[in-house]
N, C-alpha and C positions, 0 to 999 in steps of 0.2 A: 674143464668147461662145464657150465651148468646145464641141466636139461632144459629143453624148450618147453614152455608151458602150453598146455592145449588151448585153442582159442584164436582168435584173429590177432595177428601181429600188430602191435601199436603203430609202427611206421607205416604199414600198409593202410591202416584205418585212417591214418592223417592224409595220406595221398588220395584215398578215395574221397575224402571230406573236400580237398582242394579241387579234385576233378568234377565234383558235383556242383560247383559254383559256376554258372554261366558267365562268360565274359560279355559285358554289356557292349563294348566296342574295342577297338584295337588299342587304345590307350590303357584301359582297364585290364585287358589280357597281357599287356607288356608289364603293367604293375604287379599282376599276380606272378609272372614269370621273373620279375626282379626280386620279389619276395623270396621265391624258391632258390635264386642264385645267391641272395644274401645269406640264407640259412645254409647253404652248401659251403659257402665260403668261410663262414664263421665256424662251422664244424670242421673244416680243414685246419683253421688256425687253432682251435682247441686241441686238435691232435697232432700238432707239429712238434716233434720232440727234437729237432735240430738245434744244435748249440751254435751261437754266434762266435765265430773263431777269431773275429777282428777285435783286438783288445783296445781299440781306439774308442769304442763305444762305452767303455766302463767309466 
């Protein structure tokens, strides 16, 4: 494993930037939350190493 570099964590910097944006109304707040959910979902898809065991898809 590599050594952690000194300074602010890149991921935490992004979270802070997101939190600093004031939600204008409930719709805007929902859009911000959906963006977060979409990033998490895409990240989980990118890290999914499971193999499709059903040969009918080939």
